[in-house]
ChimeraX commands (.cxc) that place a marker at each C-alpha (Angstrom):
marker #1 position 19.64,-41.46,24.19 radius 0.5
marker #1 position 17.45,-40.28,21.32 radius 0.5
marker #1 position 14.60,-37.95,22.05 radius 0.5
marker #1 position 11.44,-37.88,19.90 radius 0.5
marker #1 position 11.11,-34.90,17.55 radius 0.5
marker #1 position 9.73,-31.88,19.34 radius 0.5
marker #1 position 6.23,-30.80,18.39 radius 0.5
marker #1 position 4.99,-27.34,19.38 radius 0.5
marker #1 position 1.97,-28.53,21.37 radius 0.5
marker #1 position 2.63,-32.24,21.91 radius 0.5
marker #1 position 1.48,-33.72,25.18 radius 0.5
marker #1 position 2.94,-36.98,26.38 radius 0.5
marker #1 position 1.38,-39.83,24.43 radius 0.5
marker #1 position -0.85,-37.62,22.24 radius 0.5
marker #1 position -0.40,-37.14,18.53 radius 0.5
marker #1 position -1.35,-33.70,17.25 radius 0.5
marker #1 position -1.75,-32.82,13.60 radius 0.5
marker #1 position -2.22,-29.44,11.96 radius 0.5
marker #1 position -5.28,-29.18,9.69 radius 0.5
marker #1 position -5.17,-26.17,7.38 radius 0.5
marker #1 position -6.61,-25.34,3.95 radius 0.5
marker #1 position -8.61,-28.57,3.90 radius 0.5
marker #1 position -5.71,-30.96,4.58 radius 0.5
marker #1 position -3.18,-32.04,7.15 radius 0.5
marker #1 position 0.08,-30.10,6.71 radius 0.5
marker #1 position 3.53,-30.08,8.28 radius 0.5
marker #1 position 3.81,-27.51,11.05 radius 0.5
marker #1 position 6.83,-25.21,10.69 radius 0.5
marker #1 position 6.09,-23.43,13.99 radius 0.5
marker #1 position 7.74,-24.29,17.32 radius 0.5
marker #1 position 6.25,-23.43,20.71 radius 0.5
marker #1 position 8.96,-21.95,22.89 radius 0.5
marker #1 position 9.07,-22.21,26.66 radius 0.5
marker #1 position 9.08,-18.98,28.64 radius 0.5
marker #1 position 12.84,-19.23,29.21 radius 0.5
marker #1 position 13.86,-20.26,25.67 radius 0.5
marker #1 position 15.46,-17.64,23.40 radius 0.5
marker #1 position 13.85,-16.66,20.12 radius 0.5
marker #1 position 15.71,-18.35,17.26 radius 0.5
marker #1 position 15.71,-18.01,13.49 radius 0.5
marker #1 position 12.64,-20.14,12.67 radius 0.5
marker #1 position 8.94,-19.44,13.13 radius 0.5
marker #1 position 8.23,-19.49,16.86 radius 0.5
marker #1 position 5.15,-19.24,19.06 radius 0.5
marker #1 position 5.61,-17.57,22.43 radius 0.5
marker #1 position 3.32,-17.43,25.41 radius 0.5
marker #1 position 1.79,-14.01,26.06 radius 0.5
marker #1 position 4.01,-13.74,29.15 radius 0.5
marker #1 position 7.19,-14.38,27.12 radius 0.5
marker #1 position 6.08,-11.99,24.36 radius 0.5
marker #1 position 5.41,-9.15,26.79 radius 0.5
marker #1 position 8.69,-9.85,28.63 radius 0.5
marker #1 position 10.60,-9.01,25.42 radius 0.5
marker #1 position 9.63,-5.37,25.94 radius 0.5
marker #1 position 11.25,-3.02,23.40 radius 0.5
marker #1 position 13.10,-5.96,21.80 radius 0.5
marker #1 position 9.79,-6.84,20.08 radius 0.5
marker #1 position 10.48,-3.98,17.66 radius 0.5
marker #1 position 13.57,-5.60,16.15 radius 0.5
marker #1 position 12.37,-9.18,15.60 radius 0.5
marker #1 position 13.09,-10.31,12.04 radius 0.5
marker #1 position 11.62,-13.81,12.14 radius 0.5
marker #1 position 7.99,-14.93,11.93 radius 0.5
marker #1 position 6.56,-14.88,15.43 radius 0.5
marker #1 position 3.26,-15.88,16.95 radius 0.5
marker #1 position 1.69,-15.61,20.39 radius 0.5
marker #1 position -0.47,-18.17,22.19 radius 0.5
marker #1 position -3.29,-16.76,24.28 radius 0.5
marker #1 position -4.59,-18.99,27.03 radius 0.5
marker #1 position -8.28,-18.95,27.94 radius 0.5
marker #1 position -8.08,-16.18,30.56 radius 0.5
marker #1 position -5.77,-13.88,28.56 radius 0.5
marker #1 position -7.21,-10.95,26.66 radius 0.5
marker #1 position -6.72,-9.99,23.01 radius 0.5
marker #1 position -6.17,-6.38,24.08 radius 0.5
marker #1 position -2.66,-7.26,25.28 radius 0.5
marker #1 position -1.67,-8.01,21.65 radius 0.5
marker #1 position -3.20,-4.99,19.95 radius 0.5
marker #1 position -0.13,-2.69,20.07 radius 0.5
marker #1 position 1.92,-5.41,18.33 radius 0.5
marker #1 position -0.69,-7.07,16.13 radius 0.5
marker #1 position 0.98,-5.96,12.90 radius 0.5
marker #1 position 4.22,-7.71,14.00 radius 0.5
marker #1 position 2.55,-11.10,14.52 radius 0.5
marker #1 position 2.19,-13.78,11.85 radius 0.5
marker #1 position 0.10,-16.12,14.01 radius 0.5
marker #1 position -2.14,-16.05,17.06 radius 0.5
marker #1 position -2.86,-19.42,18.69 radius 0.5
marker #1 position -6.03,-19.45,20.79 radius 0.5
marker #1 position -6.49,-22.08,23.46 radius 0.5
marker #1 position -9.53,-24.30,23.96 radius 0.5
marker #1 position -8.65,-25.82,27.36 radius 0.5
marker #1 position -11.82,-27.92,27.54 radius 0.5
marker #1 position -14.97,-28.70,25.58 radius 0.5
marker #1 position -17.20,-26.13,27.26 radius 0.5
marker #1 position -14.81,-23.15,27.19 radius 0.5
marker #1 position -15.70,-21.01,24.19 radius 0.5
marker #1 position -13.84,-17.79,24.97 radius 0.5
marker #1 position -11.51,-18.37,22.02 radius 0.5
marker #1 position -14.46,-18.07,19.59 radius 0.5
marker #1 position -14.96,-14.46,20.69 radius 0.5
marker #1 position -11.23,-13.74,20.55 radius 0.5
marker #1 position -10.96,-15.02,16.97 radius 0.5
marker #1 position -13.98,-12.99,15.91 radius 0.5
marker #1 position -12.52,-9.84,17.50 radius 0.5
marker #1 position -9.12,-10.38,15.90 radius 0.5
marker #1 position -10.56,-10.86,12.40 radius 0.5
marker #1 position -13.59,-8.57,12.47 radius 0.5
marker #1 position -12.81,-5.66,14.75 radius 0.5
marker #1 position -9.02,-5.57,14.51 radius 0.5
marker #1 position -8.50,-6.81,10.92 radius 0.5
marker #1 position -5.82,-9.40,11.76 radius 0.5
marker #1 position -4.68,-11.04,8.50 radius 0.5
marker #1 position -2.29,-13.65,9.92 radius 0.5
marker #1 position -3.05,-17.24,10.92 radius 0.5
marker #1 position -5.47,-17.81,13.78 radius 0.5
marker #1 position -4.87,-21.30,15.12 radius 0.5
marker #1 position -7.16,-23.31,17.41 radius 0.5
marker #1 position -5.20,-25.39,19.94 radius 0.5
marker #1 position -6.34,-27.63,22.75 radius 0.5
marker #1 position -9.71,-29.38,22.78 radius 0.5
marker #1 position -10.47,-28.97,19.04 radius 0.5
marker #1 position -13.58,-31.09,18.32 radius 0.5
marker #1 position -15.23,-32.12,15.06 radius 0.5
marker #1 position -18.60,-30.50,15.76 radius 0.5
marker #1 position -16.95,-27.14,16.51 radius 0.5
marker #1 position -14.71,-26.88,13.41 radius 0.5
marker #1 position -17.36,-25.14,11.29 radius 0.5
marker #1 position -18.07,-22.48,13.92 radius 0.5
marker #1 position -14.35,-22.02,14.59 radius 0.5
marker #1 position -13.77,-21.35,10.90 radius 0.5
marker #1 position -16.69,-18.90,10.68 radius 0.5
marker #1 position -15.31,-17.00,13.69 radius 0.5
marker #1 position -11.97,-16.54,11.93 radius 0.5
marker #1 position -9.82,-19.60,12.64 radius 0.5
marker #1 position -7.93,-20.90,9.62 radius 0.5
marker #1 position -5.73,-23.58,11.23 radius 0.5
marker #1 position -6.58,-26.31,13.72 radius 0.5
marker #1 position -4.11,-28.27,15.82 radius 0.5
marker #1 position -6.09,-31.48,16.34 radius 0.5
marker #1 position -5.40,-34.15,18.93 radius 0.5
marker #1 position -8.94,-35.45,19.52 radius 0.5
marker #1 position -8.97,-39.03,18.15 radius 0.5
marker #1 position -12.52,-39.01,16.66 radius 0.5
marker #1 position -11.81,-35.66,14.97 radius 0.5
marker #1 position -8.48,-36.94,13.61 radius 0.5
marker #1 position -10.17,-40.10,12.27 radius 0.5
marker #1 position -12.96,-38.13,10.58 radius 0.5
marker #1 position -10.53,-35.72,8.90 radius 0.5
marker #1 position -8.17,-38.54,7.88 radius 0.5
marker #1 position -11.14,-40.38,6.32 radius 0.5
marker #1 position -11.84,-37.34,4.16 radius 0.5
marker #1 position -15.03,-36.30,5.91 radius 0.5
marker #1 position -15.80,-32.71,4.93 radius 0.5
marker #1 position -15.72,-30.45,8.02 radius 0.5
marker #1 position -17.08,-27.25,6.45 radius 0.5
marker #1 position -20.22,-26.16,4.61 radius 0.5
marker #1 position -19.94,-24.03,1.48 radius 0.5
marker #1 position -23.01,-21.79,1.54 radius 0.5
marker #1 position -24.38,-19.49,4.25 radius 0.5
marker #1 position -27.12,-16.96,4.84 radius 0.5
marker #1 position -24.89,-14.46,6.67 radius 0.5
marker #1 position -21.17,-13.72,6.20 radius 0.5
marker #1 position -18.58,-14.89,8.71 radius 0.5
marker #1 position -14.94,-14.00,9.38 radius 0.5
marker #1 position -13.50,-17.25,8.00 radius 0.5
marker #1 position -12.52,-18.41,4.54 radius 0.5
marker #1 position -14.30,-16.88,1.52 radius 0.5
marker #1 position -17.94,-17.97,1.59 radius 0.5
marker #1 position -20.76,-18.05,-0.93 radius 0.5
marker #1 position -24.26,-16.79,-0.12 radius 0.5
marker #1 position -26.87,-19.56,-0.11 radius 0.5
marker #1 position -29.27,-17.42,-2.14 radius 0.5
marker #1 position -27.63,-16.30,-5.39 radius 0.5
marker #1 position -30.27,-13.61,-6.02 radius 0.5
marker #1 position -28.79,-11.30,-3.38 radius 0.5
marker #1 position -25.40,-11.09,-1.68 radius 0.5
marker #1 position -26.52,-12.10,1.83 radius 0.5
marker #1 position -29.94,-12.76,3.36 radius 0.5
marker #1 position -30.01,-9.79,5.71 radius 0.5
marker #1 position -33.41,-8.72,7.03 radius 0.5
marker #1 position -34.25,-5.36,8.47 radius 0.5
marker #1 position -36.11,-5.13,11.76 radius 0.5
marker #1 position -39.20,-3.89,9.85 radius 0.5
marker #1 position -39.33,-7.03,7.66 radius 0.5
marker #1 position -39.57,-9.50,10.57 radius 0.5
marker link #1:1,2 radius 0.2
marker link #1:2,3 radius 0.2
marker link #1:3,4 radius 0.2
marker link #1:4,5 radius 0.2
marker link #1:5,6 radius 0.2
marker link #1:6,7 radius 0.2
marker link #1:7,8 radius 0.2
marker link #1:8,9 radius 0.2
marker link #1:9,10 radius 0.2
marker link #1:10,11 radius 0.2
marker link #1:11,12 radius 0.2
marker link #1:12,13 radius 0.2
marker link #1:13,14 radius 0.2
marker link #1:14,15 radius 0.2
marker link #1:15,16 radius 0.2
marker link #1:16,17 radius 0.2
marker link #1:17,18 radius 0.2
marker link #1:18,19 radius 0.2
marker link #1:19,20 radius 0.2
marker link #1:20,21 radius 0.2
marker link #1:21,22 radius 0.2
marker link #1:22,23 radius 0.2
marker link #1:23,24 radius 0.2
marker link #1:24,25 radius 0.2
marker link #1:25,26 radius 0.2
marker link #1:26,27 radius 0.2
marker link #1:27,28 radius 0.2
marker link #1:28,29 radius 0.2
marker link #1:29,30 radius 0.2
marker link #1:30,31 radius 0.2
marker link #1:31,32 radius 0.2
marker link #1:32,33 radius 0.2
marker link #1:33,34 radius 0.2
marker link #1:34,35 radius 0.2
marker link #1:35,36 radius 0.2
marker link #1:36,37 radius 0.2
marker link #1:37,38 radius 0.2
marker link #1:38,39 radius 0.2
marker link #1:39,40 radius 0.2
marker link #1:40,41 radius 0.2
marker link #1:41,42 radius 0.2
marker link #1:42,43 radius 0.2
marker link #1:43,44 radius 0.2
marker link #1:44,45 radius 0.2
marker link #1:45,46 radius 0.2
marker link #1:46,47 radius 0.2
marker link #1:47,48 radius 0.2
marker link #1:48,49 radius 0.2
marker link #1:49,50 radius 0.2
marker link #1:50,51 radius 0.2
marker link #1:51,52 radius 0.2
marker link #1:52,53 radius 0.2
marker link #1:53,54 radius 0.2
marker link #1:54,55 radius 0.2
marker link #1:55,56 radius 0.2
marker link #1:56,57 radius 0.2
marker link #1:57,58 radius 0.2
marker link #1:58,59 radius 0.2
marker link #1:59,60 radius 0.2
marker link #1:60,61 radius 0.2
marker link #1:61,62 radius 0.2
marker link #1:62,63 radius 0.2
marker link #1:63,64 radius 0.2
marker link #1:64,65 radius 0.2
marker link #1:65,66 radius 0.2
marker link #1:66,67 radius 0.2
marker link #1:67,68 radius 0.2
marker link #1:68,69 radius 0.2
marker link #1:69,70 radius 0.2
marker link #1:70,71 radius 0.2
marker link #1:71,72 radius 0.2
marker link #1:72,73 radius 0.2
marker link #1:73,74 radius 0.2
marker link #1:74,75 radius 0.2
marker link #1:75,76 radius 0.2
marker link #1:76,77 radius 0.2
marker link #1:77,78 radius 0.2
marker link #1:78,79 radius 0.2
marker link #1:79,80 radius 0.2
marker link #1:80,81 radius 0.2
marker link #1:81,82 radius 0.2
marker link #1:82,83 radius 0.2
marker link #1:83,84 radius 0.2
marker link #1:84,85 radius 0.2
marker link #1:85,86 radius 0.2
marker link #1:86,87 radius 0.2
marker link #1:87,88 radius 0.2
marker link #1:88,89 radius 0.2
marker link #1:89,90 radius 0.2
marker link #1:90,91 radius 0.2
marker link #1:91,92 radius 0.2
marker link #1:92,93 radius 0.2
marker link #1:93,94 radius 0.2
marker link #1:94,95 radius 0.2
marker link #1:95,96 radius 0.2
marker link #1:96,97 radius 0.2
marker link #1:97,98 radius 0.2
marker link #1:98,99 radius 0.2
marker link #1:99,100 radius 0.2
marker link #1:100,101 radius 0.2
marker link #1:101,102 radius 0.2
marker link #1:102,103 radius 0.2
marker link #1:103,104 radius 0.2
marker link #1:104,105 radius 0.2
marker link #1:105,106 radius 0.2
marker link #1:106,107 radius 0.2
marker link #1:107,108 radius 0.2
marker link #1:108,109 radius 0.2
marker link #1:109,110 radius 0.2
marker link #1:110,111 radius 0.2
marker link #1:111,112 radius 0.2
marker link #1:112,113 radius 0.2
marker link #1:113,114 radius 0.2
marker link #1:114,115 radius 0.2
marker link #1:115,116 radius 0.2
marker link #1:116,117 radius 0.2
marker link #1:117,118 radius 0.2
marker link #1:118,119 radius 0.2
marker link #1:119,120 radius 0.2
marker link #1:120,121 radius 0.2
marker link #1:121,122 radius 0.2
marker link #1:122,123 radius 0.2
marker link #1:123,124 radius 0.2
marker link #1:124,125 radius 0.2
marker link #1:125,126 radius 0.2
marker link #1:126,127 radius 0.2
marker link #1:127,128 radius 0.2
marker link #1:128,129 radius 0.2
marker link #1:129,130 radius 0.2
marker link #1:130,131 radius 0.2
marker link #1:131,132 radius 0.2
marker link #1:132,133 radius 0.2
marker link #1:133,134 radius 0.2
marker link #1:134,135 radius 0.2
marker link #1:135,136 radius 0.2
marker link #1:136,137 radius 0.2
marker link #1:137,138 radius 0.2
marker link #1:138,139 radius 0.2
marker link #1:139,140 radius 0.2
marker link #1:140,141 radius 0.2
marker link #1:141,142 radius 0.2
marker link #1:142,143 radius 0.2
marker link #1:143,144 radius 0.2
marker link #1:144,145 radius 0.2
marker link #1:145,146 radius 0.2
marker link #1:146,147 radius 0.2
marker link #1:147,148 radius 0.2
marker link #1:148,149 radius 0.2
marker link #1:149,150 radius 0.2
marker link #1:150,151 radius 0.2
marker link #1:151,152 radius 0.2
marker link #1:152,153 radius 0.2
marker link #1:153,154 radius 0.2
marker link #1:154,155 radius 0.2
marker link #1:155,156 radius 0.2
marker link #1:156,157 radius 0.2
marker link #1:157,158 radius 0.2
marker link #1:158,159 radius 0.2
marker link #1:159,160 radius 0.2
marker link #1:160,161 radius 0.2
marker link #1:161,162 radius 0.2
marker link #1:162,163 radius 0.2
marker link #1:163,164 radius 0.2
marker link #1:164,165 radius 0.2
marker link #1:165,166 radius 0.2
marker link #1:166,167 radius 0.2
marker link #1:167,168 radius 0.2
marker link #1:168,169 radius 0.2
marker link #1:169,170 radius 0.2
marker link #1:170,171 radius 0.2
marker link #1:171,172 radius 0.2
marker link #1:172,173 radius 0.2
marker link #1:173,174 radius 0.2
marker link #1:174,175 radius 0.2
marker link #1:175,176 radius 0.2
marker link #1:176,177 radius 0.2
marker link #1:177,178 radius 0.2
marker link #1:178,179 radius 0.2
marker link #1:179,180 radius 0.2
marker link #1:180,181 radius 0.2
marker link #1:181,182 radius 0.2
marker link #1:182,183 radius 0.2
marker link #1:183,184 radius 0.2
marker link #1:184,185 radius 0.2
marker link #1:185,186 radius 0.2
view
C-alpha cells in the first residue's frame, strides 16, 4: 500500500503550501513526532522533544527548528537560540495572536536571524502584520488565502511610517528615515 508523501504540518484532507520570499516554495523541513529520532535532513521538533534531548543538543550537526505551540514561551528557547535555524510559531485559531508577540520578541529583543514560520490558522488579512512582527515564512492551508496568493495578489505593502522587524522596508516619507514624533510634538 502506498502512502502519500509526508508533509511536515499536513492535516488529513488539507493541502498546505509554504509561502516565502513572495512565492510558494518547496519545503525541505520535516516535522518530527516526539518519539522520532533526529535524522540527517532539516527537522522541526516540538519544544518537548527539543528539551528532552538535553545535553545532546550541543552536538547536533543538522539544521534544526523548534515549533512553539500557543501556550509555550520563547524563554525556553533562549539558551539554544544560536543553534536553531527555524522557529515555527503556532496560530491555533483566528483570534489567538500570541505568536505575533513571540515573533517580535525573537527578532527585536533576542536578535534571532533564522526563519520564523507561521503555522496553523494563517489568514490573508494577517500576513502583513505577521511579516512586520518578524515572520518570513508562512505555511498556508486556508483556502481563500491560498487562492489569493496563487492568483498573484500582493500580500505586503512596501512603505511604512515606522520600522518593523520583518523584511527590509522603505520609509513612506523620503525626507526623513522614519516618521517618529516626540511626545512634545503631539
